[in-house]
DSSP file (Angstrom, degrees, kcal/mol; ACC not computed):
  #  RESIDUE AA STRUCTURE BP1 BP2  ACC     N-H-->O    O-->H-N    N-H-->O    O-->H-N    TCO  KAPPA ALPHA  PHI   PSI    X-CA   Y-CA   Z-CA
    1    1 A X              0   0    0      0, 0.0   100,-0.1     0, 0.0     2,-0.1   0.000 360.0 360.0 360.0 147.8  -21.3   22.4  -32.5
    2    2 A X        -     0   0    0      2,-0.1    96,-0.1     1,-0.1     4,-0.1  -0.340 360.0-139.6 -74.2 151.8  -20.7   25.7  -34.3
    3    3 A X  S    S+     0   0    0      2,-0.1     2,-0.3    94,-0.1    -1,-0.1   0.296  87.4  57.4 -93.2  10.0  -23.5   27.9  -35.5
    4    4 A X  S    S-     0   0    0     60,-0.1    -2,-0.1     1,-0.0    60,-0.1  -0.936 102.6 -79.8-132.7 158.7  -21.6   28.6  -38.8
    5    5 A X        -     0   0    0     -2,-0.3     2,-0.3    58,-0.1    60,-0.2  -0.206  47.1-141.7 -56.7 147.5  -20.2   26.3  -41.5
    6    6 A X  E     -A   64   0A   0     58,-2.3    58,-2.5    -4,-0.1     2,-0.2  -0.757  21.4 -96.0-111.3 159.0  -16.9   24.6  -40.6
    7    7 A X  E     -A   63   0A   0     -2,-0.3    23,-0.5    56,-0.2     2,-0.3  -0.505  45.9-178.7 -73.3 137.7  -13.9   23.9  -42.8
    8    8 A X  E     -AB  62  29A   0     54,-2.6    54,-1.6    -2,-0.2     2,-0.4  -0.933  20.0-149.7-133.2 159.5  -13.8   20.4  -44.3
    9    9 A X  E     -AB  61  28A   0     19,-2.2    19,-3.1    -2,-0.3     2,-0.4  -0.992  13.5-165.7-127.1 139.3  -11.5   18.4  -46.5
   10   10 A X  E     +AB  60  27A   0     50,-3.4    50,-2.9    -2,-0.4     2,-0.3  -0.988  15.5 158.7-128.1 129.8  -12.7   15.7  -48.8
   11   11 A X  E     - B   0  26A   0     15,-2.1    15,-3.0    -2,-0.4     2,-0.3  -0.995  42.9-101.5-149.6 156.0  -10.6   13.0  -50.5
   12   12 A X  E     - B   0  25A   0     -2,-0.3     2,-1.0    46,-0.3    13,-0.2  -0.571  30.8-140.5 -74.0 134.4  -10.9    9.6  -52.1
   13   13 A X     >  +     0   0    0     11,-3.1     4,-1.8    -2,-0.3    11,-0.3  -0.779  25.1 174.5-103.2  91.1   -9.6    6.8  -49.8
   14   14 A X  H  > S+     0   0    0     -2,-1.0     4,-2.2     1,-0.2    -1,-0.2   0.873  74.8  55.5 -65.8 -39.6   -7.8    4.4  -52.1
   15   15 A X  H  > S+     0   0    0      1,-0.2     4,-1.7     2,-0.2    -1,-0.2   0.944 112.1  41.5 -62.5 -49.3   -6.5    2.1  -49.4
   16   16 A X  H  > S+     0   0    0      1,-0.2     4,-2.9     2,-0.2     6,-0.3   0.833 111.4  57.5 -68.5 -30.9  -10.0    1.4  -47.9
   17   17 A X  H  X>S+     0   0    0     -4,-1.8     4,-1.8     1,-0.2     5,-0.5   0.912 107.7  47.4 -63.5 -41.3  -11.4    1.1  -51.5
   18   18 A X  H  <5S+     0   0    0     -4,-2.2    -2,-0.2     2,-0.2    -1,-0.2   0.870 116.0  44.7 -68.0 -36.0   -8.9   -1.7  -52.2
   19   19 A X  H  <5S+     0   0    0     -4,-1.7    -2,-0.2    -5,-0.2    -1,-0.2   0.930 124.6  31.4 -71.7 -46.3   -9.7   -3.4  -48.9
   20   20 A X  H  <5S-     0   0    0     -4,-2.9    -2,-0.2     2,-0.2    -3,-0.2   0.577  95.8-131.9 -91.5 -11.0  -13.5   -3.2  -49.1
   21   21 A X  T  <5S+     0   0    0     -4,-1.8     2,-0.3    -5,-0.3    -3,-0.2   0.814  75.3 102.0  59.4  31.4  -13.9   -3.3  -52.9
   22   22 A X  S   <S-     0   0    0     -5,-0.5     2,-0.4    -6,-0.3    -1,-0.3  -0.929  85.6 -92.4-135.6 160.0  -16.2   -0.2  -52.6
   23   23 A X        -     0   0    0     -2,-0.3     2,-0.4    -3,-0.1    -9,-0.1  -0.624  45.9-171.4 -72.2 128.8  -15.7    3.5  -53.3
   24   24 A X        -     0   0    0     -2,-0.4   -11,-3.1   -11,-0.3     2,-0.4  -0.991   7.6-169.6-128.8 126.9  -14.7    5.1  -50.0
   25   25 A X  E     -BC  12  36A   0     11,-3.5    11,-2.5    -2,-0.4     2,-0.5  -0.891  12.3-145.4-111.1 143.9  -14.5    8.9  -49.4
   26   26 A X  E     -BC  11  35A   0    -15,-3.0   -15,-2.1    -2,-0.4     2,-0.5  -0.947  10.4-169.2-110.2 127.6  -13.0   10.5  -46.4
   27   27 A X  E     -BC  10  34A   0      7,-2.7     7,-2.9    -2,-0.5     2,-0.4  -0.972  11.2-168.1-115.0 117.3  -14.5   13.7  -45.0
   28   28 A X  E     +BC   9  33A   0    -19,-3.1   -19,-2.2    -2,-0.5     2,-0.3  -0.890  12.9 165.6-111.1 135.6  -12.4   15.4  -42.4
   29   29 A X  E     -B    8   0A   0      3,-2.9   -21,-0.1    -2,-0.4    -2,-0.0  -0.790  53.4 -99.2-128.9 177.1  -13.4   18.3  -40.1
   30   30 A X  S    S+     0   0    0    -23,-0.5     3,-0.1    -2,-0.3   -22,-0.1   0.709 124.1  42.3 -69.9 -17.6  -11.8   19.7  -37.0
   31   31 A X  S    S-     0   0    0      1,-0.2     2,-0.3     0, 0.0    -1,-0.2   0.762 123.6  -4.1 -98.6 -30.7  -14.3   17.7  -35.0
   32   32 A X        -     0   0    0      2,-0.0    -3,-2.9    -5,-0.0     2,-0.4  -0.966  50.5-129.8-158.8 167.8  -14.5   14.3  -36.8
   33   33 A X  E     -C   28   0A   0     -2,-0.3     2,-0.4    -5,-0.2    -5,-0.2  -0.994  26.8-167.8-129.0 123.5  -13.4   12.1  -39.6
   34   34 A X  E     -C   27   0A   0     -7,-2.9    -7,-2.7    -2,-0.4     2,-0.5  -0.901  12.1-158.4-115.1 140.0  -16.1   10.3  -41.6
   35   35 A X  E     +C   26   0A   0     -2,-0.4     2,-0.3    -9,-0.2    -9,-0.2  -0.973  28.6 163.6-116.4 117.9  -15.6    7.5  -44.2
   36   36 A X  E     -C   25   0A   0    -11,-2.5   -11,-3.5    -2,-0.5    36,-0.2  -0.826  44.1-134.2-131.6 165.1  -18.6    7.2  -46.5
   37   37 A X  S    S+     0   0    0     34,-1.7     2,-0.3    -2,-0.3    35,-0.2   0.666  90.8  30.5 -93.8 -19.3  -19.5    5.6  -49.8
   38   38 A X  E     -e   72   0B   0     33,-1.7    35,-2.5   -13,-0.1     2,-0.4  -0.999  61.4-161.2-143.2 143.5  -21.2    8.7  -51.3
   39   39 A X  E     -e   73   0B   0     -2,-0.3     2,-0.6    33,-0.2    35,-0.2  -0.992   1.4-166.1-125.8 129.1  -20.9   12.5  -50.9
   40   40 A X  E     -e   74   0B   0     33,-3.0    35,-2.5    -2,-0.4     2,-0.5  -0.950  16.4-169.1-113.9 110.2  -23.6   15.0  -51.9
   41   41 A X  E     +e   75   0B   0     -2,-0.6    35,-0.2    33,-0.2     4,-0.1  -0.879  22.1 169.8-110.0 125.1  -21.9   18.4  -52.0
   42   42 A X        +     0   0    0     33,-3.1     2,-0.3    -2,-0.5    35,-0.2  -0.047  58.6  75.6-121.0  28.5  -24.0   21.6  -52.3
   43   43 A X  S    S-     0   0    0     33,-0.1     2,-0.1    32,-0.1    21,-0.1  -0.883  89.1 -84.4-133.9 165.7  -21.2   24.1  -51.6
   44   44 A X        -     0   0    0     -2,-0.3    19,-0.4    19,-0.2     2,-0.3  -0.425  45.2-154.0 -70.5 146.5  -18.3   25.6  -53.5
   45   45 A X        -     0   0    0     17,-0.1     2,-0.4    -2,-0.1    17,-0.2  -0.886  11.5-151.5-123.6 152.8  -15.1   23.6  -53.4
   46   46 A X  E     -D   61   0A   0     15,-2.5    15,-2.2    -2,-0.3     2,-0.3  -0.989  18.5-140.1-119.8 132.5  -11.4   24.4  -53.8
   47   47 A X  E     -D   60   0A   0     -2,-0.4     2,-0.4    13,-0.2    13,-0.2  -0.741  17.8-170.9 -94.1 142.4   -9.0   21.8  -55.2
   48   48 A X  E     -D   59   0A   0     11,-2.5    11,-2.3    -2,-0.3     2,-0.4  -0.997   6.1-162.7-134.1 136.2   -5.6   21.3  -53.7
   49   49 A X  E     -D   58   0A   0     -2,-0.4     2,-0.9     9,-0.2     9,-0.2  -0.972  13.3-145.1-120.0 132.6   -2.7   19.2  -55.0
   50   50 A X    >   -     0   0    0      7,-3.6     3,-1.5    -2,-0.4     6,-0.0  -0.820  14.9-174.4 -95.2  98.1    0.3   18.2  -52.9
   51   51 A X  T 3  S+     0   0    0     -2,-0.9    -1,-0.2     1,-0.3     6,-0.0   0.713  76.6  68.4 -69.0 -19.0    3.2   18.2  -55.4
   52   52 A X  T 3  S-     0   0    0     -3,-0.1    -1,-0.3     5,-0.1     5,-0.0   0.478 115.4-109.2 -80.5   0.9    5.7   16.7  -52.8
   53   53 A X    <   +     0   0    0     -3,-1.5    -2,-0.1     1,-0.3     4,-0.1   0.489  64.6 153.5  89.2   2.9    3.8   13.4  -52.9
   54   54 A X        -     0   0    0      3,-0.1     2,-0.4     2,-0.1    -1,-0.3  -0.325  49.8 -77.4 -63.6 149.1    2.3   13.7  -49.4
   55   55 A X  S    S+     0   0    0      1,-0.1     2,-0.1     2,-0.1    -1,-0.1  -0.768 117.8  42.0 -96.1 141.7   -0.9   11.8  -48.9
   56   56 A X  S    S-     0   0    0     -2,-0.4    -6,-0.1     2,-0.2    -2,-0.1   0.564  78.2-160.1 -71.2 145.9   -3.6   12.5  -49.8
   57   57 A X  S    S+     0   0    0      1,-0.2    -7,-3.6    -2,-0.1     2,-0.3   0.876  75.1   8.7 -63.2 -39.6   -2.1   13.6  -53.1
   58   58 A X  E    S+ D   0  49A   0     -9,-0.2     2,-0.3   -46,-0.1   -46,-0.3  -0.994  71.1 170.5-141.9 147.0   -5.1   15.8  -53.9
   59   59 A X  E     - D   0  48A   0    -11,-2.3   -11,-2.5    -2,-0.3     2,-0.4  -0.969  27.1-125.5-150.4 166.0   -8.2   16.8  -52.0
   60   60 A X  E     -AD  10  47A   0    -50,-2.9   -50,-3.4    -2,-0.3     2,-0.3  -0.881  29.6-177.6-111.1 144.6  -11.2   19.2  -52.1
   61   61 A X  E     +AD   9  46A   0    -15,-2.2   -15,-2.5    -2,-0.4     2,-0.3  -0.949  14.8 128.8-141.5 163.3  -11.9   21.6  -49.3
   62   62 A X  E     -A    8   0A   0    -54,-1.6   -54,-2.6    -2,-0.3     2,-0.4  -0.961  52.2 -77.1 178.1-167.3  -14.5   24.2  -48.4
   63   63 A X  E     +A    7   0A   0    -19,-0.4     2,-0.3    -2,-0.3   -56,-0.2  -0.983  59.8 126.9-122.5 129.7  -16.9   25.4  -45.7
   64   64 A X  E     -A    6   0A   0    -58,-2.5   -58,-2.3    -2,-0.4     2,-0.5  -0.983  61.9 -93.5-164.3 166.7  -20.2   23.6  -44.9
   65   65 A X  E     -F   76   0B   0     11,-3.1    11,-2.2    -2,-0.3     2,-0.6  -0.855  46.4-144.7 -84.8 132.0  -22.3   21.9  -42.3
   66   66 A X  E     +F   75   0B   0     -2,-0.5     2,-0.4     9,-0.2     9,-0.2  -0.907  22.8 175.7-108.5 119.6  -21.4   18.3  -42.5
   67   67 A X  E     -F   74   0B   0      7,-2.5     7,-3.5    -2,-0.6     2,-0.5  -0.962  15.2-157.0-120.3 138.6  -24.2   15.7  -42.0
   68   68 A X  E     +F   73   0B   0     -2,-0.4     2,-0.5     5,-0.2     5,-0.2  -0.976  13.2 176.1-117.2 125.3  -23.8   11.9  -42.3
   69   69 A X  E >   -F   72   0B   0      3,-2.9     3,-1.5    -2,-0.5     2,-0.4  -0.948  64.8 -47.2-129.5 107.8  -26.9    9.9  -43.0
   70   70 A X  T 3  S-     0   0    0     -2,-0.5     0, 0.0     1,-0.2     0, 0.0  -0.548 123.1 -21.7  67.3-124.7  -26.3    6.2  -43.5
   71   71 A X  T 3  S+     0   0    0     -2,-0.4   -34,-1.7   -35,-0.1   -33,-1.7   0.113 122.1  90.1-103.5  19.5  -23.4    5.8  -45.9
   72   72 A X  E <   -eF  38  69B   0     -3,-1.5    -3,-2.9   -35,-0.2     2,-0.4  -0.956  60.0-153.1-122.2 134.4  -23.8    9.3  -47.4
   73   73 A X  E     -eF  39  68B   0    -35,-2.5   -33,-3.0    -2,-0.4     2,-0.5  -0.895  10.2-155.7-102.3 134.7  -22.2   12.6  -46.3
   74   74 A X  E     -eF  40  67B   0     -7,-3.5    -7,-2.5    -2,-0.4     2,-0.7  -0.953   4.4-165.4-110.6 125.3  -24.1   15.8  -47.1
   75   75 A X  E     +eF  41  66B   0    -35,-2.5   -33,-3.1    -2,-0.5     2,-0.3  -0.937  30.3 158.6-110.4 108.0  -22.1   19.0  -47.3
   76   76 A X  E     - F   0  65B   0    -11,-2.2   -11,-3.1    -2,-0.7     2,-0.2  -0.811  32.0-146.1-132.7 164.4  -24.6   21.9  -47.2
   77   77 A X     >  -     0   0    0     -2,-0.3     4,-2.0   -35,-0.2   -13,-0.1  -0.610  46.4 -83.5-118.4-175.8  -25.0   25.6  -46.4
   78   78 A X  H  > S+     0   0    0      1,-0.2     4,-1.7     2,-0.2     5,-0.2   0.904 126.5  49.2 -57.4 -46.5  -27.9   27.6  -44.9
   79   79 A X  H  > S+     0   0    0      1,-0.2     4,-2.2     2,-0.2    -1,-0.2   0.895 110.1  51.4 -62.4 -41.1  -29.8   28.0  -48.1
   80   80 A X  H  > S+     0   0    0      1,-0.2     4,-3.0     2,-0.2     5,-0.2   0.878 104.8  56.1 -65.4 -38.7  -29.6   24.3  -48.9
   81   81 A X  H  X S+     0   0    0     -4,-2.0     4,-1.9     1,-0.2    14,-0.3   0.933 109.9  46.1 -59.5 -46.2  -30.9   23.3  -45.4
   82   82 A X  H  X S+     0   0    0     -4,-1.7     4,-1.0     2,-0.2    -2,-0.2   0.921 115.1  46.9 -62.8 -44.6  -34.1   25.4  -46.0
   83   83 A X  H >X S+     0   0    0     -4,-2.2     4,-0.8     1,-0.2     3,-0.7   0.932 111.6  49.7 -63.3 -47.3  -34.5   24.0  -49.6
   84   84 A X  H >< S+     0   0    0     -4,-3.0     3,-0.5     1,-0.3     6,-0.3   0.847 108.4  53.0 -64.6 -34.1  -34.0   20.4  -48.6
   85   85 A X  H 3< S+     0   0    0     -4,-1.9    -1,-0.3    -5,-0.2    -2,-0.2   0.741 110.2  48.7 -73.2 -21.5  -36.5   20.6  -45.7
   86   86 A X  H << S+     0   0    0     -4,-1.0     2,-0.4    -3,-0.7    -1,-0.2   0.566  96.7  85.4 -89.7 -10.3  -39.1   22.0  -48.1
   87   87 A X    X<  -     0   0    0     -4,-0.8     3,-1.1    -3,-0.5    -4,-0.0  -0.804  68.9-147.0-100.8 129.6  -38.6   19.2  -50.7
   88   88 A X  G >  S+     0   0    0     -2,-0.4     3,-1.7     1,-0.2     4,-0.2   0.760  94.6  72.0 -63.4 -25.5  -40.4   15.9  -50.4
   89   89 A X  G 3  S+     0   0    0      1,-0.3     3,-0.3     2,-0.1    -1,-0.2   0.841 100.9  44.4 -59.1 -33.5  -37.4   14.1  -52.0
   90   90 A X  G X  S+     0   0    0     -3,-1.1     3,-1.9    -6,-0.3    -1,-0.3  -0.016  76.2 129.9 -99.5  28.8  -35.4   14.7  -48.8
   91   91 A X  T <  S+     0   0    0     -3,-1.7    -1,-0.2     1,-0.3    -2,-0.1   0.841  72.5  46.7 -55.8 -39.5  -38.3   13.6  -46.5
   92   92 A X  T 3  S+     0   0    0     -3,-0.3     2,-0.6     1,-0.2    -1,-0.3   0.517 105.5  66.4 -82.3  -2.9  -36.3   11.2  -44.5
   93   93 A X    <   +     0   0    0     -3,-1.9     2,-0.9    -9,-0.1    -1,-0.2  -0.762  62.8 177.2-120.9  84.0  -33.4   13.7  -44.0
   94   94 A X        -     0   0    0     -2,-0.6     2,-0.3    -3,-0.1    -3,-0.1  -0.780  15.2-161.6 -91.1 107.2  -34.6   16.6  -41.9
   95   95 A X        -     0   0    0     -2,-0.9     2,-0.4   -14,-0.3   -10,-0.1  -0.650   7.9-169.2 -91.2 143.3  -31.7   18.9  -41.5
   96   96 A X        -     0   0    0     -2,-0.3     2,-0.4     3,-0.0     3,-0.0  -0.980  31.6-107.1-128.3 145.6  -31.4   21.5  -38.8
   97   97 A X        -     0   0    0     -2,-0.4   -94,-0.1     1,-0.1   -20,-0.0  -0.553  43.5-116.2 -69.7 126.4  -28.9   24.3  -38.5
   98   98 A X        -     0   0    0     -2,-0.4     2,-0.3   -96,-0.1    -1,-0.1  -0.262  30.9-159.4 -63.0 149.6  -26.5   23.4  -35.6
   99   99 A X        -     0   0    0     -3,-0.0     2,-0.1   -96,-0.0   -96,-0.0  -0.922  27.6 -92.4-127.2 156.4  -26.5   25.7  -32.6
  100  100 A X        -     0   0    0     -2,-0.3   -98,-0.1     1,-0.1     0, 0.0  -0.390  24.1-144.4 -64.2 142.6  -23.9   26.2  -29.8
  101  101 A X              0   0    0      1,-0.2    -1,-0.1  -100,-0.1   -99,-0.1   0.518 360.0 360.0 -85.6  -5.4  -24.5   24.0  -26.8
  102  102 A X              0   0    0      0, 0.0    -1,-0.2     0, 0.0    -2,-0.1   0.439 360.0 360.0 -93.7 360.0  -23.3   26.8  -24.5
């Protein structure tokens, strides 16, 4: 895993929402694709629209560490990791900055 934030894309998954009757978000990175019911984003986002009709029609992108805990994806940066680990509200979610395995 990288020791710096990675690029991600986030979009609403209408097809799975219709099948499951729940809100489904897709978070894509170069390493994985996650389908979650809730996204908590603590980084800046850029919106992109595909005018040619390609799917997904619109998505959000940015750079973050991506953590999935249960049915929630957390998109965080270095500052957020430190803050969340110091706050009792996030007691069950202890985030650590990823390090290279090499």
